[in-house]
C-alpha positions in Angstrom: -23.4 -6.3 -7.2 -25.7 -5.2 -4.4 -27.7 -2.2 -5.9 -28.8 -1.2 -2.5 -25.3 0.2 -1.8 -23.3 2.8 -3.6 -19.6 2.5 -4.1 -17.6 4.0 -1.2 -16.1 6.3 -3.8 -19.6 7.7 -4.6 -19.6 9.9 -1.5 -18.4 13.4 -0.5 -17.9 14.5 3.1 -19.0 17.6 5.0 -18.2 18.5 8.6 -18.2 21.1 11.3 -15.0 20.3 13.3 -17.0 18.1 15.7 -18.6 15.6 13.3 -19.0 14.7 9.7 -21.5 13.3 7.2 -21.2 11.3 4.0 -23.3 12.6 1.1 -23.9 10.3 -1.8 -24.0 11.5 -5.4 -27.6 10.5 -5.4 -28.3 13.2 -2.7 -28.6 10.8 0.2 -26.8 11.4 3.5 -26.0 7.8 4.5 -23.7 8.3 7.4 -23.6 10.8 10.2 -23.0 10.7 14.0 -24.3 13.5 16.2 -23.1 15.5 18.0 -19.6 14.2 17.9 -17.7 12.0 15.3 -17.4 9.1 17.8 -20.9 9.3 19.1 -23.6 6.8 17.9 -25.0 7.3 14.4 -28.3 8.9 13.4 -27.9 8.0 9.7 -26.2 4.7 8.9 -27.7 3.5 5.6 -24.1 2.8 4.4 -24.0 0.0 6.9 -27.5 -1.3 6.5 -29.8 0.1 3.8 -32.9 -1.0 5.6 -32.1 -0.3 9.3 -29.4 2.3 9.2 -31.5 5.4 8.2 -30.8 8.2 5.7 -31.7 11.8 4.7 -32.3 11.7 0.9 -33.2 14.4 -1.5 -33.4 13.8 -5.3 -35.6 14.7 -8.2 -38.3 12.2 -9.2 -37.5 10.1 -12.3 -34.3 9.4 -14.1 -31.4 11.8 -13.7 -27.7 12.0 -13.8 -25.9 13.5 -10.8 -22.5 15.0 -10.1 -20.7 16.5 -7.1 -18.2 19.2 -6.5 -16.9 21.3 -3.6 -17.5 25.0 -3.7 -13.9 26.3 -4.0 -11.5 25.6 -1.2 -14.2 24.6 1.3 -16.0 21.6 2.7 -19.3 22.8 1.3 -20.6 20.2 -1.1 -22.9 20.7 -4.1 -24.7 17.9 -5.8 -26.1 18.7 -9.3 -28.8 16.6 -11.0 -29.2 16.7 -14.8 -31.7 15.3 -17.2 -31.2 15.2 -21.0 -28.0 17.3 -20.4 -29.8 20.1 -18.6 -29.3 21.1 -15.0 -32.6 20.5 -13.1 -31.8 20.6 -9.4 -28.8 21.4 -7.2 -28.5 20.5 -3.5 -25.9 22.4 -1.5 -24.9 20.7 1.8 -22.9 22.1 4.7 -22.5 22.1 8.4 -22.4 25.7 9.7 -19.1 27.2 11.1 -18.0 30.8 11.3 -15.1 33.0 12.1 -11.5 32.0 12.8 -11.1 28.2 12.7 -7.3 28.2 13.0 -6.4 25.7 15.8 -8.5 25.8 19.0 -9.9 29.2 18.1 -12.3 27.1 16.1 -14.0 25.9 19.3 -15.7 29.3 19.4 -16.7 29.2 15.8 -18.7 26.1 15.6 -22.4 26.4 15.1 -24.7 23.9 16.8 -25.0 20.4 15.3 -26.9 21.1 12.1 -26.9 19.8 8.5 -28.2 22.5 6.2 -29.4 21.5 2.7 -30.3 24.2 0.1 -32.4 23.1 -2.9 -32.5 25.2 -6.1 -34.6 24.4 -9.1 -33.3 25.2 -12.6 -36.2 24.2 -14.9 -39.9 25.1 -15.1 -41.2 22.3 -13.0 -39.8 19.3 -11.2 -41.0 16.9 -8.5 -38.6 16.3 -5.6 -38.6 13.2 -3.3 -37.4 13.4 0.3 -36.8 10.6 2.8 -35.9 11.4 6.3 -35.4 8.3 8.4 -33.2 8.9 11.4 -32.2 5.8 13.4 -30.7 6.6 16.7 -27.8 4.6 18.4 -26.8 2.8 15.2 -30.4 1.7 14.7 -30.7 0.0 18.0 -33.6 2.1 19.4 -37.1 2.7 18.1 -37.8 6.0 16.5 -41.0 8.0 16.8 -41.7 11.0 14.6 -44.4 13.7 15.0 -44.9 17.2 13.8 -44.5 20.0 16.4 -44.8 23.7 15.7 -44.0 23.4 12.0 -41.1 21.0 12.5 -40.8 17.3 12.4 -39.3 15.8 15.5 -37.8 12.3 15.8 -37.3 10.8 19.3 -36.2 7.5 20.8 -36.6 8.5 24.5 -33.0 9.7 24.8 -32.1 11.6 21.6 -34.0 14.2 19.5 -33.5 15.1 15.9 -35.5 17.8 14.2 -36.3 18.4 10.5 -37.1 22.0 9.6 -38.4 23.5 6.3 -40.7 20.6 5.2 -44.4 21.5 5.4 -46.2 18.4 4.3 -45.0 14.8 4.6 -46.3 11.3 5.4 -45.1 9.4 8.4 -44.7 5.7 7.7 -43.4 2.7 9.6 -40.6 0.3 9.0 -40.6 -2.4 11.6 -40.6 -0.5 14.9 -39.5 2.9 13.5 -41.2 5.9 11.9 -39.8 7.6 8.9 -40.9 10.5 6.7 -41.6 10.4 2.9 -42.4 13.7 1.1 -43.0 14.7 -2.5 -43.4 18.3 -3.7 -43.0 20.4 -6.8 -40.5 23.2 -7.4 -40.5 25.9 -10.1 -37.5 27.5 -11.9 -35.7 29.9 -9.5 -37.4 28.4 -6.5 -35.1 27.8 -3.5 -36.0 25.6 -0.5 -34.1 24.9 2.6 -34.2 21.7 4.7 -32.1 21.4 7.8 -31.8 18.7 10.4 -30.9 19.7 13.9 -29.7 17.5 16.8 -30.8 18.0 20.4 -33.3 20.2 22.3 -31.1 23.3 22.6 -30.2 23.7 18.9 -31.6 27.0 17.6 -33.2 27.2 14.2 -31.0 28.8 11.6 -32.3 32.3 11.0 -30.7 32.9 7.6 -29.1 29.9 5.8 -27.7 32.3 3.2 -25.7 34.1 5.9 -24.6 30.8 7.4 -23.5 29.6 4.0 -21.5 32.8 3.4 -19.8 32.6 6.9 -19.0 29.0 6.5 -17.5 29.5 3.0 -15.4 32.4 4.3 -14.1 30.4 7.3 -13.0 27.5 5.2 -11.3 29.7 2.6 -9.5 31.8 5.2 -8.1 28.7 6.9 -7.0 27.0 3.6 -5.2 30.2 2.6 -3.3 30.5 5.9 0.5 30.5 5.2 3.1 30.0 7.8 6.5 31.5 7.2 8.1 29.9 4.1 5.0 28.1 3.1 4.2 29.5 -0.3 2.6 26.6 -2.1 3.9 27.5 -5.6 6.0 24.3 -5.4 2.8 22.2 -5.6 2.1 23.4 -9.2 -0.4 21.2 -10.8 -0.9 19.2 -7.6 -2.1 22.2 -5.6 -5.9 21.3 -5.8 -5.2 17.8 -4.5 -2.9 19.1 -1.7 -5.4 21.6 -0.6 -8.3 19.1 -0.7 -6.2 16.9 1.6 -5.7 19.8 4.0 -9.5 20.2 4.1 -10.0 16.5 4.8 -7.5 16.8 7.7 -9.4 19.8 9.1 -12.7 17.9 9.2 -11.0 15.2 11.3 -9.5 17.6 13.9 -11.8 18.1 16.9 -12.0 21.8 17.5 -12.6 21.5 21.3 -9.9 18.9 22.2 -7.3 19.1 19.4 -7.6 15.3 18.8 -7.4 14.0 15.3 -9.6 11.1 14.1 -8.2 8.6 11.7 -11.4 8.6 9.6 -15.1 9.6 10.2 -16.5 6.0 9.6 -16.6 2.6 11.1 -16.7 -0.9 9.5 -16.3 0.0 5.8 -14.7 -3.3 4.8 -11.1 -3.9 3.6 -12.6 -6.9 1.7 -16.1 -6.8 0.4 -18.1 -9.5 2.3 -15.2 -10.0 4.7 -14.6 -9.5 8.4 -11.8 -6.9 8.2 -14.1 -4.1 9.4 -12.8 -1.7 12.0 -13.9 1.5 13.8 -11.6 4.4 12.9 -13.4 7.3 14.6 -10.8 7.6 17.3 -7.4 9.4 17.7 -4.5 7.0 17.2 -1.5 8.9 18.6 0.5 7.5 15.6 -2.0 8.5 12.9 -2.6 11.8 14.5 1.1 12.6 14.8 1.6 11.9 11.2 -1.4 14.1 10.4 0.0 16.8 12.5 3.4 16.6 10.7 1.6 16.8 7.3 -0.3 19.9 8.5 2.9 21.6 9.7 4.4 20.9 6.3 1.7 23.1 4.6 1.8 25.8 7.2 -0.9 24.8 9.8 1.2 24.7 12.9 -1.7 25.6 15.3 -3.5 22.2 14.8 -0.3 20.3 15.4 0.5 22.3 18.5 -3.0 21.8 19.8 -2.7 18.0 19.2 0.6 17.9 21.2 -1.1 19.7 24.2 -4.1 17.3 24.0 -1.8 14.3 23.8 0.2 15.4 26.8 -3.0 16.1 28.8 -4.7 12.7 28.1 -1.5 10.5 28.5 0.0 12.1 31.6 -2.0 9.9 34.0 -0.6 6.8 32.3 3.0 7.8 33.1 2.0 8.7 36.6 0.8 5.1 37.1 3.9 3.7 35.4 1.8 2.3 32.4 2.4 2.4 28.7 0.7 5.2 26.8 -2.5 3.9 25.2 -2.2 3.9 21.4 -5.5 5.6 20.9 -8.2 7.6 22.6 -11.7 8.9 22.0 -11.8 12.4 20.7 -12.3 13.8 24.2 -9.8 11.6 25.9 -11.7 8.5 26.9 -9.5 5.4 26.9 -12.2 2.7 27.2 -12.8 1.9 23.6 -14.3 -1.6 24.1 -15.0 -3.3 20.8 -18.5 -4.7 20.3 -20.3 -6.1 17.3 -23.6 -4.8 16.1 -25.3 -8.0 15.0 -28.5 -6.3 13.9 -26.8 -4.4 11.0 -25.9 -6.4 7.8 -22.9 -4.2 7.1 -21.8 -2.5 3.9 -22.7 -5.0 1.0 -23.2 -7.6 3.7 -19.7 -7.3 5.1 -20.0 -8.3 8.7 -19.5 -7.8 11.6 -20.2 -4.1 12.0 -17.9 -3.0 14.9 -17.9 0.0 17.2 -15.0 0.5 19.5 -11.6 -0.9 18.8 -9.9 -3.8 20.5 -6.5 -2.6 19.2 -6.7 0.1 21.9 -5.4 -2.6 24.3 -2.3 -3.3 22.2 1.3 -2.4 22.9 2.8 -0.4 20.0 6.3 0.8 20.4 6.3 3.0 17.3 3.8 5.4 18.8 6.5 7.0 20.9 8.7 7.7 18.0 5.9 9.5 16.2 5.2 11.6 19.3 8.9 12.8 19.5 9.1 13.3 15.8 6.0 15.6 15.9 7.5 17.6 18.7 10.8 17.9 16.8 9.0 19.1 13.6 7.1 21.7 15.6 10.3 23.1 17.2 12.1 23.2 13.9 9.2 25.4 12.6 9.5 27.8 15.5 6.7 26.5 17.7 8.2 26.6 21.2 6.8 23.8 23.4 6.0 24.6 27.0 7.5 23.0 30.1 4.7 20.5 30.5 5.2 19.2 27.0 9.0 19.1 27.5 8.6 17.1 30.7 6.2 14.8 28.9 8.8 14.2 26.0 11.6 13.5 28.5 9.4 11.0 30.3 8.5 9.3 27.0 12.1 9.0 26.0 13.1 7.5 29.4 10.2 5.1 29.2 11.4 3.9 25.8 14.9 3.4 27.1 13.3 0.7 29.4 11.0 -1.0 27.0 12.5 -0.9 23.5 13.7 -4.5 23.6 10.1 -5.7 24.2 8.0 -7.2 21.3 4.9 -5.4 20.3 1.9 -5.5 17.9 3.3 -2.9 15.5 1.9 -0.3 13.1 -0.4 -2.8 11.4 -1.9 -3.9 14.8 -1.5 -7.5 14.1 -3.8 -9.7 16.1 -1.5 -12.7 15.9 0.5 -11.8 19.0 3.5 -9.6 19.7 6.7 -9.8 17.6 10.1 -8.2 17.4 9.0 -5.9 14.6 11.7 -4.1 12.6 9.7 -1.0 12.0 8.8 -0.7 15.7 12.5 -0.8 16.6 13.3 1.8 14.0 10.7 4.1 15.6 12.3 3.5 19.0 15.5 4.7 17.3 13.5 7.8 16.2 12.5 8.4 19.8 16.1 8.6 20.9 17.3 10.5 17.8 14.7 13.2 18.0 15.0 13.5 21.8 18.8 14.1 21.3 18.2 16.7 18.6 15.6 18.4 20.8 18.2 18.5 23.6 21.1 19.7 21.4 19.2 22.2 19.3 16.2 23.3 21.4 17.4 22.8 25.0 15.3 19.8 26.0 16.7 18.7 29.4 17.4 15.1 30.0 20.0 12.3 30.3 21.3 12.8 26.7 24.2 10.4 27.2 21.8 7.6 28.2 19.7 8.4 25.1 22.7 8.2 22.9 23.7 4.9 24.3 20.1 3.5 23.7 20.2 4.9 20.2 23.4 3.1 19.4 22.1 -0.2 20.9 18.8 -0.2 19.0 20.5 0.7 15.7 23.0 -2.2 16.1 20.1 -4.5 17.0 18.1 -3.6 13.9 21.1 -4.0 11.5 22.0 -7.3 13.0 18.5 -8.9 13.1 16.2 -6.8 10.9 18.1 -7.0 7.6 17.9 -10.3 5.6 21.2 -10.6 3.6 19.8 -13.4 1.4 16.8 -11.2 0.4 18.9 -8.0 0.4 16.0 -6.3 2.2 14.8 -5.3 5.6 12.1 -7.6 6.8 9.0 -7.4 9.0 10.3 -9.0 12.1 13.7 -10.1 13.4 15.4 -12.9 11.5 12.3 -13.5 9.3 11.9 -13.5 5.5 8.6 -11.5 5.3 8.7 -8.3 3.4 6.8 -5.4 4.9 6.1 -2.0 3.3 6.5 -0.1 6.6 10.2 -0.5 6.1 10.0 2.0 3.3 9.9 4.7 6.0 13.4 3.8 7.2 15.2 6.3 5.0 12.3 8.8 5.3 13.0 8.8 9.0 16.7 9.2 8.4 17.8 5.9 9.9 19.8 5.2 6.7 20.3 7.3 3.6 18.4 6.6 0.4 21.5 5.6 -1.4 22.4 2.9 1.1 22.4 -0.5 -0.8 20.2 -2.0 2.0 17.6 0.7 1.3 17.7 0.2 -2.4 17.4 -3.6 -1.9 14.3 -3.0 0.3 12.7 -0.8 -2.3 13.3 -3.4 -5.1 11.9 -6.2 -2.9 8.7 -4.2 -2.1 8.3 -3.6 -5.9 8.9 -7.3 -6.6 6.7 -8.9 -3.8 4.2 -6.3 -2.7 3.3 -4.2 -5.7 0.4 -5.1 -8.0 -0.7 -2.8 -10.9 1.2 0.1 -9.3 -0.4 -0.4 -5.9 1.5 -1.5 -2.8 0.2 -4.0 -0.2 1.3 -3.7 3.5 2.3 -7.3 3.6 1.2 -10.6 2.2 1.8 -13.1 5.0 -1.0 -14.7 7.0 -2.1 -12.2 9.6 -4.7 -14.5 11.4 -7.7 -13.1 9.6 -9.6 -14.7 6.8 -9.7 -13.1 3.3 -7.3 -10.7 1.6 -7.2 -7.0 2.1 -6.7 -4.4 -0.6 -3.5 -2.4 -1.4 -2.7 0.1 1.3 -2.6 3.6 -0.3 -0.2 5.1 2.2 2.3 2.4 1.4 2.0 3.3 -2.3 2.9 6.9 -1.4 5.9 5.7 0.7 7.2 3.9 -2.4 6.8 7.1 -4.4 8.8 9.0 -1.8 11.6 6.4 -1.9 11.8 6.3 -5.7 11.8 10.1 -5.9 14.6 10.5 -3.4 16.6 7.7 -5.0 16.8 9.6 -8.3 14.1 7.4 -9.9 11.8 10.4 -10.6 10.1 9.1 -13.7 9.0 6.0 -11.9 7.8 8.0 -8.9 5.9 10.4 -11.1 4.2 7.6 -12.9 3.0 6.1 -9.6 1.9 9.5 -8.3 -0.2 10.3 -11.4 -1.8 6.8 -11.2 -2.8 7.5 -7.6 -4.2 10.9 -8.5 -6.3 9.2 -11.2 -7.8 7.0 -8.5 -9.1 9.8 -6.3 -12.9 9.9 -6.4 -14.9 12.6 -8.1 -14.2 15.2 -5.4 -10.6 14.3 -4.7 -11.0 12.0 -1.7 -9.4 8.6 -0.9 -10.3 5.7 1.3 -7.8 3.6 3.2 -7.2 1.0 0.6 -7.8 0.2 -3.1 -8.5 -3.0 -5.0 -5.4 -3.3 -7.3 -7.5 -5.0 -10.0 -10.5 -2.7 -10.2 -9.5 0.5 -8.3 -12.5 0.1 -6.0 -12.3 1.9 -2.7 -11.9 -0.3 0.3 -11.8 0.5 4.0 -12.9 3.6 6.0 -13.4 6.8 4.2 -12.0 9.5 3.8 -8.8 8.2 5.4 -6.3 10.6 6.9 -3.4 8.2 6.3 -3.9 8.3 2.5 -4.1 12.1 2.4 -1.0 12.3 4.5 0.8 10.3 1.9 -0.5 12.4 -1.0 0.8 15.7 0.6 4.2 14.2 1.5 4.7 12.6 -1.9 4.0 15.9 -3.6 6.7 17.5 -1.5 9.3 14.7 -2.2 8.5 14.8 -5.9 8.7 18.6 -6.1 12.1 18.4 -4.3 13.4 15.7 -6.6 12.3 17.7 -9.6 14.2 20.7 -8.5 11.3 22.9 -7.4 11.8 25.3 -4.6 10.4 23.5 -1.6 10.5 24.9 2.0 13.9 23.7 3.3 12.6 22.7 6.7 9.9 20.4 5.3 11.4 17.1 4.2 13.1 14.5 6.3 15.8 12.6 4.5 17.0 15.6 2.4 20.5 17.1 2.7 19.3 20.4 4.2 16.8 18.9 6.6 18.9 18.7 9.8 21.1 21.7 8.9 18.0 23.9 8.8 17.0 22.9 12.3 20.0 24.7 13.8 19.4 28.0 12.1 
């Protein structure tokens, strides 16, 4: 065990709808990119404890620490105790204010600031502070000097300022300066330290007012309820559902409407391994699933904003006759060239550290189905899509008519070459099915007869080549014998009903081959990369959904409660879990996992007879009937 690194689960996250920061239970901010989530880091100790940089505040000497969020917000409080007594609290937040519903949030974001409020609860303590910004992932030298009562770090291009610290020592680590400070605090004493990015960032005049405004903004957004979205159905699961909503909101860029998959890069899927990827971008698939989950709990504005952003950034691809790229930067850049940062040792020496993502160049057929599904879900909830979006959806559907027979890299972004992947074909079917529904129920114009013909063809193709009769299960690729958990979505997408024997056979085979200690792997075949990844949490939630809708509610509840127990101390999840230890693996916090948590709560509530909004769940008897009302 490398004591220089905390467990991934030892972090909470704060954000301001442009970027985010990971705050450890020891009071150390070990990851933050400024001013945007996909910009280079200023603190990256989570990827290299020596060269990454951090902003650490903690009491001197031995202490026990805990963390919690303040109500339904993304304001994080770390409490230090000694001998059972509270001695110091550190409240961390990034300021926002006003209405943050949808793109209205673009007017509500304060400048890029992390505010840290220290409060002393005993007669006398000594507090240690380290402020060691490392610009550009630690690739440039940092110089620190005091100017006008503030400490300013520069590398010739970027500037970061620390405000509120009077006395400190500037020291050197290799070619970089850093600050060390030690000071005393008395009972009732409050101190405010804030770090500000850039030259135009104004000093906070009243942190107390900013804290109040930020708290009010988060609470108002969480309490928004669209028509029919009373959350009484969630019952005992409500805190976890609302925490997942708040995770999603941190990942939505207020200016563009893009949705990041996670706020981090290169947190490993295997400790010490090479499965380390950059997730700070907007996958159209991941973001579509996130948008669908947000609409399910009443946040239609974010989903609508995402649709507009997606149409805007992808329109040029269709004009040139190209496939839609599967992911973009949060402001629409498509060049996401993957590079390795060889100077960083990686989390617990898991190398390489990567920025950018080579998968951006892949062909993924299932992306189109998620796009049409998101549009359909919005229309069903009363969000009328404009003519530009409708033209875009028609063009997407026509494009899939021409390419659905092609092999692709699939949802798991396999780097072993293209295959005829069953789940990808199912998502092509979803493209046609949702386009037809949009035409018949919501007046989408297009060649509906052509779409119906393509739908019948792809369905026949899947049933002929994607189902292995000997295994009694759908398989990963045509005419193969590899089981893949993505096929658990087949009934969730309404390709076949839950009671179909082929679906039940697939569920049973996933339990038999891919499930370990109640956790589900994506697959177990050789994917061309060394080492073994952890169980994929979203797949575990898909299994829960299938069991619930198959009448196996007790099994589903057992798995759901087990997943709940494996959330971290503030209700967050990473991408993967080690089935043997429960250790967090992969990037964190992960939108995919929180999508699964919300959707599974809905399916379980429905299966248990609770009153769930009728328009919410695909695969239920009332789902399509409701769309026509």
